[in-house]
C-alpha angles and dihedrals in degrees: 000000000000092000090049092053092045090051092050092048091052089051089057090067099072090040092055090044089053093049091048093049094046093049090049093051095045093050091051091049093049113105119249137055121255091211092052090045091051095048096043113177090002093063115123128161090258096050092044091051090048091054091046089057093045093049096040094244092129090068120101113273095246092055091048088051096052090043088055092049092045090054091050091054092058095035095253114136094178128234130315113248091205103043097030094225135098117286090232090060090052091049092050088056100042108028098070092062092051094047092048090050090051091049092048090048091051092052091050092048090055092044091052101038104041099053092043091051092046091049092053092047094044098047098034088197130144091236094059091043091052092048091051093048095047091048096049094043092049097045094044091058094056122078120226096252091053092050089047092053092049092051090050092053096042106036099021114035101025100039104019091219095131136024115261095214147359131059108245128227106259133054092255092051090046093055093043092051091048096057097089096038090044091055090046092054093040092056090060092066099031097087095057092042094048094048093048095047093046092051092046092050090049090054092047093050090058094051123108096249092056092047087052090051090050090052088058090061101257117152120250093244091053092049090051094051100039103033117011097043094061093060092039089051089068089062089047092054091051093048092048090053092048091049095056091097091057087047091056094047092046092051093051091051097044092049089068092048093053097034093241111169096232133121092280092073089038091055092049092052093045093050092050091048094043088238095172099184094054095046094047093046093051092047092052094044094050090045089054090045093054093047091046091052090050088054092048090049090054092049092050089045091054091048092052093044111032089192088074093053092049090052095048 
């Protein structure tokens, strides 16, 4: 197991290097000048050139690239052109809100998907199957920002049950303000999770061990909960890990809808201002986060199913 984890960690190095290189190239190819964007109406050739020298943008591209990589090795992402502070300080302020939103969204996705899948498998009725299909088809066709806007109108503006924006100042206020955005992000991954869990439960219910349990007189709902769900849960873990990329993307979009001070709004501001260091840092960090979640998913998968660990 230790060798397996070490091997996977070493494989993360070229992936992170590729993400970093791609983000660096794309930002350099993007139109616009960060110095001109920062100066605005006060931009002149002299002031722009002065900022280029101060920010190191007058250096050859290859030197800027290796300086960027050297900073990544020691955890230094440079300074933000727009906010005039270190990128690490910005991340310390903004990242907790985004991570909490992703965690809340993950919890809501499980709360919505698992009971619905268990209900379909336990009842095996056309009504439950139709409800599941209609729900997944409807939700899958709606982007996260549209779902967020609907939730704001229905549960925020019209009823006043939840705040329509902001993040609060205490842990309780944080969680309360993340209910609507968490549901909006969760619904983006629920369709895939529901379909996968339902199919896995259906396969488990046709296996020999569940047929043996049924021959002992156990009810279908009890067989689903106590026997089939454990094997189907392995599929659920894999799907959750795969969907982490959609979870990240949904969180970044929904933050702007609900005015949450996370890295989503920070990324939007940085892109508009051509703040290279912030955009590159966020791209690398989320690339590492996605790969790390994939690794964690594989580890949990191997713990749940020892056959995977033996084959590693």
